[in-house]
C-alpha positions as CSV (number, residue, x, y, z in Angstrom):
1,X,-1.7,-32.6,12.4
2,X,1.3,-30.6,11.7
3,X,-0.8,-28.2,9.4
4,X,-3.4,-27.8,12.1
5,X,-0.8,-27.0,14.8
6,X,0.9,-24.5,12.6
7,X,-2.5,-22.8,11.9
8,X,-3.3,-22.5,15.6
9,X,0.2,-21.3,16.5
10,X,0.4,-18.8,13.7
11,X,-3.0,-17.4,14.5
12,X,-1.7,-17.0,18.1
13,X,1.4,-15.1,16.8
14,X,-0.8,-12.9,14.7
15,X,-2.9,-12.0,17.6
16,X,0.1,-11.3,19.8
17,X,1.4,-8.9,17.1
18,X,-2.0,-7.2,17.0
19,X,-1.8,-6.7,20.7
20,X,1.6,-5.2,20.5
21,X,0.6,-2.8,17.8
22,X,-2.7,-1.8,19.4
23,X,-0.9,-1.2,22.6
24,X,1.7,1.0,21.0
25,X,-1.0,3.1,19.4
26,X,-2.8,3.4,22.8
27,X,0.4,4.6,24.5
28,X,0.9,7.3,21.8
29,X,-2.7,8.6,22.1
30,X,-3.8,11.3,24.5
31,X,-6.2,10.4,27.2
32,X,-9.7,9.9,26.0
33,X,-12.1,7.5,24.4
34,X,-9.8,6.6,21.4
35,X,-7.0,5.7,23.8
36,X,-9.4,3.5,25.7
37,X,-10.6,1.8,22.5
38,X,-7.0,0.9,21.5
39,X,-6.4,-0.4,25.0
40,X,-9.5,-2.5,24.8
41,X,-8.4,-3.8,21.4
42,X,-5.0,-4.7,22.8
43,X,-6.6,-6.7,25.7
44,X,-8.9,-8.4,23.2
45,X,-6.0,-9.5,21.1
46,X,-4.3,-11.0,24.2
47,X,-7.4,-13.1,24.9
48,X,-7.4,-14.2,21.3
49,X,-3.8,-15.2,21.4
50,X,-4.4,-17.2,24.6
51,X,-7.4,-18.8,22.9
52,X,-5.4,-20.2,20.0
53,X,-2.7,-21.5,22.3
54,X,-5.2,-23.1,24.5
55,X,-6.9,-24.7,21.4
56,X,-3.4,-26.1,20.5
57,X,-3.0,-27.4,24.0
58,X,-6.4,-29.2,23.7
59,X,-5.0,-31.2,20.7
60,X,-1.3,-31.4,21.3
61,X,1.2,-32.1,24.0
62,X,3.2,-29.2,25.3
63,X,6.4,-30.9,24.2
64,X,5.1,-30.7,20.7
65,X,3.7,-27.2,20.9
66,X,6.7,-25.4,22.4
67,X,9.4,-26.3,20.0
68,X,7.2,-25.6,17.1
69,X,6.1,-22.2,18.4
70,X,9.8,-21.3,19.0
71,X,10.6,-22.4,15.4
72,X,7.8,-20.2,14.0
73,X,8.9,-17.3,16.1
74,X,12.4,-17.6,14.8
75,X,11.1,-17.6,11.2
76,X,9.0,-14.5,11.9
77,X,12.1,-12.8,13.4
78,X,14.2,-13.6,10.3
79,X,11.4,-12.3,8.0
80,X,11.0,-9.1,10.0
81,X,14.8,-8.5,10.0
82,X,14.8,-8.7,6.2
83,X,12.0,-6.2,5.6
84,X,13.3,-3.0,4.2
85,X,10.6,-0.9,5.9
86,X,11.7,-2.1,9.3
87,X,14.6,0.3,9.4
88,X,12.3,3.2,8.6
89,X,10.2,2.4,11.6
90,X,12.8,3.0,14.2
């Protein structure tokens, strides 16, 4: 059960990050079809994120999901903070 929950939540996190990245690209692009493509991709990633979280809710109680999701997000934040390339991006 724990492995299954982690897979669903991790997939949701991955989709959320995809949404963020595609959205940033869309904002940086000039008006046009490429900008619209990246906006559409960002919207699609939001739907995928919601889908994985909804799957988790179908199998697990909210009081199980939320603490684990927070824990995974904290781990992600620690990993991101340690990446040497992170400083070069900002």
